[in-house]
MMTF fields as JSON, N, C-alpha, C and O atoms, coordinates in Angstrom:
{
  "mmtfVersion": "1.0.0",
  "mmtfProducer": "UNKNOWN",
  "numBonds": 255,
  "numAtoms": 256,
  "numGroups": 64,
  "numChains": 1,
  "numModels": 1,
  "chainsPerModel": [1],
  "groupsPerChain": [64],
  "chainIdList": ["A"],
  "bondAtomList": [4, 2, 8, 6, 12, 10, 16, 14, 20, 18, 24, 22, 28, 26, 32, 30, 36, 34, 40, 38, 44, 42, 48, 46, 52, 50, 56, 54, 60, 58, 64, 62, 68, 66, 72, 70, 76, 74, 80, 78, 84, 82, 88, 86, 92, 90, 96, 94, 100, 98, 104, 102, 108, 106, 112, 110, 116, 114, 120, 118, 124, 122, 128, 126, 132, 130, 136, 134, 140, 138, 144, 142, 148, 146, 152, 150, 156, 154, 160, 158, 164, 162, 168, 166, 172, 170, 176, 174, 180, 178, 184, 182, 188, 186, 192, 190, 196, 194, 200, 198, 204, 202, 208, 206, 212, 210, 216, 214, 220, 218, 224, 222, 228, 226, 232, 230, 236, 234, 240, 238, 244, 242, 248, 246, 252, 250],
  "bondOrderList": [1, 1, 1, 1, 1, 1, 1, 1, 1, 1, 1, 1, 1, 1, 1, 1, 1, 1, 1, 1, 1, 1, 1, 1, 1, 1, 1, 1, 1, 1, 1, 1, 1, 1, 1, 1, 1, 1, 1, 1, 1, 1, 1, 1, 1, 1, 1, 1, 1, 1, 1, 1, 1, 1, 1, 1, 1, 1, 1, 1, 1, 1, 1],
  "groupList": [{"groupName": "MET", "atomNameList": ["N", "CA", "C", "O"], "elementList": ["N", "C", "C", "O"], "formalChargeList": [0, 0, 0, 0], "bondAtomList": [1, 0, 2, 1, 3, 2], "bondOrderList": [1, 1, 2], "singleLetterCode": "M", "chemCompType": "L-PEPTIDE LINKING"}, {"groupName": "LEU", "atomNameList": ["N", "CA", "C", "O"], "elementList": ["N", "C", "C", "O"], "formalChargeList": [0, 0, 0, 0], "bondAtomList": [1, 0, 2, 1, 3, 2], "bondOrderList": [1, 1, 2], "singleLetterCode": "L", "chemCompType": "L-PEPTIDE LINKING"}, {"groupName": "GLY", "atomNameList": ["N", "CA", "C", "O"], "elementList": ["N", "C", "C", "O"], "formalChargeList": [0, 0, 0, 0], "bondAtomList": [1, 0, 2, 1, 3, 2], "bondOrderList": [1, 1, 2], "singleLetterCode": "G", "chemCompType": "PEPTIDE LINKING"}, {"groupName": "THR", "atomNameList": ["N", "CA", "C", "O"], "elementList": ["N", "C", "C", "O"], "formalChargeList": [0, 0, 0, 0], "bondAtomList": [1, 0, 2, 1, 3, 2], "bondOrderList": [1, 1, 2], "singleLetterCode": "T", "chemCompType": "L-PEPTIDE LINKING"}, {"groupName": "ASP", "atomNameList": ["N", "CA", "C", "O"], "elementList": ["N", "C", "C", "O"], "formalChargeList": [0, 0, 0, 0], "bondAtomList": [1, 0, 2, 1, 3, 2], "bondOrderList": [1, 1, 2], "singleLetterCode": "D", "chemCompType": "L-PEPTIDE LINKING"}, {"groupName": "CYS", "atomNameList": ["N", "CA", "C", "O"], "elementList": ["N", "C", "C", "O"], "formalChargeList": [0, 0, 0, 0], "bondAtomList": [1, 0, 2, 1, 3, 2], "bondOrderList": [1, 1, 2], "singleLetterCode": "C", "chemCompType": "L-PEPTIDE LINKING"}, {"groupName": "TYR", "atomNameList": ["N", "CA", "C", "O"], "elementList": ["N", "C", "C", "O"], "formalChargeList": [0, 0, 0, 0], "bondAtomList": [1, 0, 2, 1, 3, 2], "bondOrderList": [1, 1, 2], "singleLetterCode": "Y", "chemCompType": "L-PEPTIDE LINKING"}, {"groupName": "TRP", "atomNameList": ["N", "CA", "C", "O"], "elementList": ["N", "C", "C", "O"], "formalChargeList": [0, 0, 0, 0], "bondAtomList": [1, 0, 2, 1, 3, 2], "bondOrderList": [1, 1, 2], "singleLetterCode": "W", "chemCompType": "L-PEPTIDE LINKING"}, {"groupName": "HIS", "atomNameList": ["N", "CA", "C", "O"], "elementList": ["N", "C", "C", "O"], "formalChargeList": [0, 0, 0, 0], "bondAtomList": [1, 0, 2, 1, 3, 2], "bondOrderList": [1, 1, 2], "singleLetterCode": "H", "chemCompType": "L-PEPTIDE LINKING"}, {"groupName": "VAL", "atomNameList": ["N", "CA", "C", "O"], "elementList": ["N", "C", "C", "O"], "formalChargeList": [0, 0, 0, 0], "bondAtomList": [1, 0, 2, 1, 3, 2], "bondOrderList": [1, 1, 2], "singleLetterCode": "V", "chemCompType": "L-PEPTIDE LINKING"}, {"groupName": "PRO", "atomNameList": ["N", "CA", "C", "O"], "elementList": ["N", "C", "C", "O"], "formalChargeList": [0, 0, 0, 0], "bondAtomList": [1, 0, 2, 1, 3, 2], "bondOrderList": [1, 1, 2], "singleLetterCode": "P", "chemCompType": "L-PEPTIDE LINKING"}, {"groupName": "ARG", "atomNameList": ["N", "CA", "C", "O"], "elementList": ["N", "C", "C", "O"], "formalChargeList": [0, 0, 0, 0], "bondAtomList": [1, 0, 2, 1, 3, 2], "bondOrderList": [1, 1, 2], "singleLetterCode": "R", "chemCompType": "L-PEPTIDE LINKING"}, {"groupName": "ILE", "atomNameList": ["N", "CA", "C", "O"], "elementList": ["N", "C", "C", "O"], "formalChargeList": [0, 0, 0, 0], "bondAtomList": [1, 0, 2, 1, 3, 2], "bondOrderList": [1, 1, 2], "singleLetterCode": "I", "chemCompType": "L-PEPTIDE LINKING"}, {"groupName": "ASN", "atomNameList": ["N", "CA", "C", "O"], "elementList": ["N", "C", "C", "O"], "formalChargeList": [0, 0, 0, 0], "bondAtomList": [1, 0, 2, 1, 3, 2], "bondOrderList": [1, 1, 2], "singleLetterCode": "N", "chemCompType": "L-PEPTIDE LINKING"}, {"groupName": "SER", "atomNameList": ["N", "CA", "C", "O"], "elementList": ["N", "C", "C", "O"], "formalChargeList": [0, 0, 0, 0], "bondAtomList": [1, 0, 2, 1, 3, 2], "bondOrderList": [1, 1, 2], "singleLetterCode": "S", "chemCompType": "L-PEPTIDE LINKING"}, {"groupName": "LYS", "atomNameList": ["N", "CA", "C", "O"], "elementList": ["N", "C", "C", "O"], "formalChargeList": [0, 0, 0, 0], "bondAtomList": [1, 0, 2, 1, 3, 2], "bondOrderList": [1, 1, 2], "singleLetterCode": "K", "chemCompType": "L-PEPTIDE LINKING"}, {"groupName": "ALA", "atomNameList": ["N", "CA", "C", "O"], "elementList": ["N", "C", "C", "O"], "formalChargeList": [0, 0, 0, 0], "bondAtomList": [1, 0, 2, 1, 3, 2], "bondOrderList": [1, 1, 2], "singleLetterCode": "A", "chemCompType": "L-PEPTIDE LINKING"}, {"groupName": "PHE", "atomNameList": ["N", "CA", "C", "O"], "elementList": ["N", "C", "C", "O"], "formalChargeList": [0, 0, 0, 0], "bondAtomList": [1, 0, 2, 1, 3, 2], "bondOrderList": [1, 1, 2], "singleLetterCode": "F", "chemCompType": "L-PEPTIDE LINKING"}, {"groupName": "GLU", "atomNameList": ["N", "CA", "C", "O"], "elementList": ["N", "C", "C", "O"], "formalChargeList": [0, 0, 0, 0], "bondAtomList": [1, 0, 2, 1, 3, 2], "bondOrderList": [1, 1, 2], "singleLetterCode": "E", "chemCompType": "L-PEPTIDE LINKING"}],
  "groupTypeList": [0, 1, 2, 3, 4, 2, 5, 2, 0, 6, 7, 8, 1, 9, 9, 3, 2, 10, 8, 11, 2, 8, 12, 7, 13, 12, 14, 2, 15, 16, 10, 1, 0, 17, 2, 16, 18, 17, 2, 17, 3, 3, 16, 4, 10, 2, 17, 16, 2, 11, 9, 2, 8, 7, 16, 16, 2, 15, 10, 7, 17, 4, 16, 18],
  "groupIdList": [1, 2, 3, 4, 5, 6, 7, 8, 9, 10, 11, 12, 13, 14, 15, 16, 17, 18, 19, 20, 21, 22, 23, 24, 25, 26, 27, 28, 29, 30, 31, 32, 33, 34, 35, 36, 37, 38, 39, 40, 41, 42, 43, 44, 45, 46, 47, 48, 49, 50, 51, 52, 53, 54, 55, 56, 57, 58, 59, 60, 61, 62, 63, 64],
  "secStructList": [7, 7, 3, 3, 7, 1, 1, 1, 3, 3, 3, 7, 5, 7, 7, 1, 1, 6, 6, 6, 6, 7, 5, 3, 3, 3, 3, 1, 1, 7, 3, 3, 3, 7, 1, 4, 4, 4, 1, 1, 7, 1, 1, 7, 1, 2, 2, 2, 2, 2, 2, 2, 2, 2, 6, 6, 6, 7, 7, 1, 1, 7, 7, 7],
  "xCoordList": [13.705, 12.714, 11.112, 10.664, 10.666, 9.782, 8.216, 7.198, 8.333, 7.166, 7.27, 8.414, 6.017, 6.186, 4.668, 3.637, 4.672, 3.909, 3.359, 2.4, 4.038, 3.75, 4.191, 4.564, 4.376, 4.787, 6.398, 7.12, 6.89, 8.397, 9.098, 10.189, 8.174, 8.768, 8.782, 7.713, 9.845, 9.785, 10.592, 11.512, 10.316, 10.787, 11.436, 10.781, 12.708, 14.095, 14.36, 14.18, 14.801, 15.277, 16.733, 16.922, 17.668, 18.752, 19.532, 19.74, 19.806, 20.319, 21.679, 22.119, 22.481, 24.308, 24.301, 23.458, 25.892, 26.756, 26.404, 25.588, 26.977, 26.591, 25.36, 24.992, 24.431, 22.78, 22.122, 20.909, 22.608, 21.789, 20.611, 20.815, 19.241, 18.406, 17.414, 16.455, 17.687, 16.941, 16.605, 17.1, 15.397, 14.308, 14.727, 14.842, 15.036, 15.321, 13.569, 12.668, 13.589, 12.666, 13.525, 14.174, 13.287, 14.045, 12.988, 11.959, 13.607, 12.117, 13.085, 14.137, 12.566, 13.098, 13.887, 14.961, 13.163, 13.622, 15.164, 16.159, 15.129, 16.114, 15.908, 14.847, 16.978, 16.429, 16.349, 16.905, 15.481, 15.346, 15.145, 14.235, 16.22, 16.159, 15.009, 14.598, 14.388, 13.491, 13.553, 14.184, 13.061, 13.737, 13.922, 14.743, 13.044, 13.004, 14.308, 14.285, 15.456, 16.798, 17.49, 18.467, 16.234, 16.571, 15.49, 15.469, 14.759, 13.582, 12.774, 12.834, 11.733, 10.124, 9.449, 8.292, 9.751, 8.765, 9.187, 10.315, 8.288, 8.562, 8.896, 9.241, 8.822, 9.197, 10.614, 11.461, 11.088, 12.184, 12.722, 11.972, 13.832, 14.769, 14.274, 13.653, 14.721, 14.629, 13.473, 12.583, 13.542, 12.599, 11.463, 10.293, 11.674, 10.569, 10.409, 9.335, 10.581, 10.421, 9.081, 7.887, 9.809, 8.409, 7.627, 6.568, 7.362, 6.114, 5.183, 3.978, 5.722, 5.313, 4.487, 3.402, 5.146, 4.638, 3.665, 2.647, 3.546, 2.697, 1.244, 0.123, 1.602, 0.204, -0.126, -0.985, 0.485, -0.094, -1.117, -1.758, -1.212, -1.971, -1.308, -1.927, 0.186, 0.746, 1.261, 1.344, 1.624, 1.987, 3.403, 3.992, 4.188, 5.368, 5.798, 6.305, 5.346, 5.993, 4.69, 3.61, 5.255, 4.636, 5.28, 4.816, 6.484, 6.921, 6.266, 5.492, 6.622, 5.968, 7.235, 7.196],
  "yCoordList": [-13.779, -13.146, -13.739, -14.873, -12.474, -13.302, -12.827, -13.509, -11.196, -10.959, -10.101, -9.647, -9.155, -8.019, -7.188, -7.848, -5.9, -4.61, -4.278, -3.531, -4.877, -3.843, -2.867, -2.418, -2.193, -0.83, -1.112, -0.136, -2.13, -2.492, -2.201, -1.648, -2.733, -2.828, -4.502, -4.897, -5.42, -6.315, -6.532, -5.766, -7.291, -7.78, -8.903, -9.941, -8.958, -9.78, -10.293, -9.481, -11.548, -12.166, -12.464, -13.483, -12.055, -11.88, -13.336, -13.547, -14.019, -15.582, -15.588, -16.594, -14.743, -15.276, -13.806, -12.91, -13.96, -12.591, -11.769, -12.306, -10.3, -9.912, -9.465, -9.53, -9.003, -8.895, -10.068, -9.938, -11.394, -12.724, -12.34, -11.793, -12.859, -12.408, -11.312, -11.349, -10.353, -9.396, -9.358, -9.913, -8.451, -8.096, -6.808, -5.908, -6.73, -5.423, -5.208, -6.042, -3.943, -3.731, -2.773, -1.744, -3.443, -3.028, -2.511, -3.06, -0.968, -0.212, 0.707, 1.116, 0.973, 2.306, 3.288, 3.736, 3.65, 4.492, 4.201, 4.83, 3.132, 3.272, 1.39, 0.773, 0.935, 0.038, 0.467, 1.513, -0.436, 0.226, -1.247, -2.063, -1.301, -2.373, -2.084, -0.968, -3.588, -3.686, -3.69, -4.618, -2.912, -2.951, -1.562, -0.792, -1.194, -0.147, 0.839, 2.063, -0.02, 0.492, 1.419, 2.167, 0.875, 1.313, 2.441, 2.785, 2.891, 4.126, 2.934, 1.721, 4.018, 3.525, 2.851, 2.855, 1.959, 1.054, 0.567, 0.47, 0.395, 0.006, -1.136, -1.545, -1.913, -3.442, -4.102, -3.368, -5.099, -5.651, -5.966, -6.118, -6.059, -6.455, -8.022, -8.806, -8.094, -9.983, -10.025, -9.174, -11.603, -11.917, -12.17, -11.94, -12.511, -12.776, -11.554, -11.681, -10.732, -9.163, -8.785, -8.491, -8.941, -8.667, -9.498, -8.901, -10.868, -11.868, -11.224, -11.223, -10.566, -10.543, -9.118, -8.926, -8.296, -6.858, -7.158, -6.654, -8.163, -8.377, -9.003, -8.504, -9.823, -10.645, -10.004, -10.472, -8.511, -7.854, -6.748, -5.935, -6.774, -5.822, -4.505, -3.564, -4.412, -3.111, -2.687, -3.695, -1.659, -1.41, -1.439, -1.386, -1.549, -1.436, -0.25, -0.307, 1.096, 2.408, 2.843, 3.395, 2.385, 3.092, 3.561, 3.271, 4.375, 4.751, 6.294, 6.685, 6.956, 8.383, 9.145, 10.364],
  "zCoordList": [-4.646, -5.124, -4.046, -3.878, -3.548, -2.424, -2.985, -2.871, -3.749, -4.778, -5.055, -5.057, -5.54, -5.93, -5.543, -5.42, -5.398, -4.795, -6.551, -6.746, -7.606, -9.052, -9.166, -8.082, -10.036, -10.789, -10.751, -10.953, -10.554, -10.337, -9.124, -8.987, -8.117, -6.493, -5.96, -5.493, -6.005, -5.605, -4.152, -3.868, -3.518, -2.343, -2.29, -2.392, -2.137, -2.027, -0.903, 0.004, -0.473, 0.714, 0.72, 0.056, 1.133, 1.215, 1.79, 2.985, 0.98, 1.536, 1.693, 2.251, 1.359, 1.704, 1.983, 2.015, 2.215, 2.689, 3.94, 4.689, 4.377, 5.305, 5.316, 6.489, 4.59, 4.855, 4.912, 5.076, 4.815, 4.886, 6.108, 7.192, 5.492, 6.31, 6.429, 7.201, 5.643, 5.483, 4.415, 3.434, 4.523, 2.985, 2.726, 3.557, 1.093, 0.572, -0.043, -0.128, -0.346, -1.254, -2.356, -2.173, -3.397, -4.811, -5.686, -6.081, -5.975, -7.113, -7.73, -7.24, -8.891, -9.78, -9.113, -9.513, -7.865, -6.836, -6.309, -6.67, -5.4, -4.447, -4.039, -4.129, -3.688, -2.371, -1.215, -0.88, -0.218, 0.951, 1.781, 1.631, 2.64, 3.748, 4.6, 4.916, 5.04, 5.916, 7.774, 8.28, 8.477, 9.712, 10.257, 9.76, 11.43, 12.348, 12.254, 12.118, 12.364, 12.256, 11.048, 11.002, 9.872, 8.552, 8.043, 6.861, 8.839, 8.973, 8.52, 8.722, 7.598, 7.19, 7.726, 7.305, 8.862, 9.498, 11.155, 11.64, 11.588, 13.228, 13.461, 14.569, 12.249, 12.669, 12.839, 12.33, 13.316, 13.5, 12.182, 11.218, 12.109, 10.606, 10.377, 11.095, 9.323, 8.818, 8.481, 8.454, 8.083, 7.552, 8.799, 8.495, 9.821, 11.057, 11.361, 11.948, 11.407, 11.685, 10.023, 9.965, 9.325, 8.296, 8.321, 8.517, 8.226, 8.478, 9.506, 9.256, 10.87, 11.779, 11.753, 12.3, 11.097, 10.391, 9.932, 10.407, 8.746, 7.61, 8.52, 8.615, 8.898, 9.884, 10.758, 11.505, 11.055, 12.296, 11.471, 12.137, 10.144, 9.234, 9.01, 8.514, 9.437, 9.229, 7.88, 7.179, 7.258, 6.452, 6.514, 7.594, 5.044, 5.032, 6.011, 7.131, 5.045, 5.654, 6.804, 6.597, 7.942, 8.734, 10.033, 11.136, 9.828, 10.859, 10.876, 10.002, 11.805, 11.78, 11.319, 11.153]
}
């Protein structure tokens, strides 16, 4: 687990298996994979994409 945004939203970095290197947002509503190819964001997938997106001050949900 990387951290939380509160309200039951948790960030997880997958370290094994076919989704290794991807970040998931797990909440009570649905799990969401981070990356433009999965919707909701314009960032590259994976840990490096998430860190770059965060460092640029962009919100998780920035896709139009």
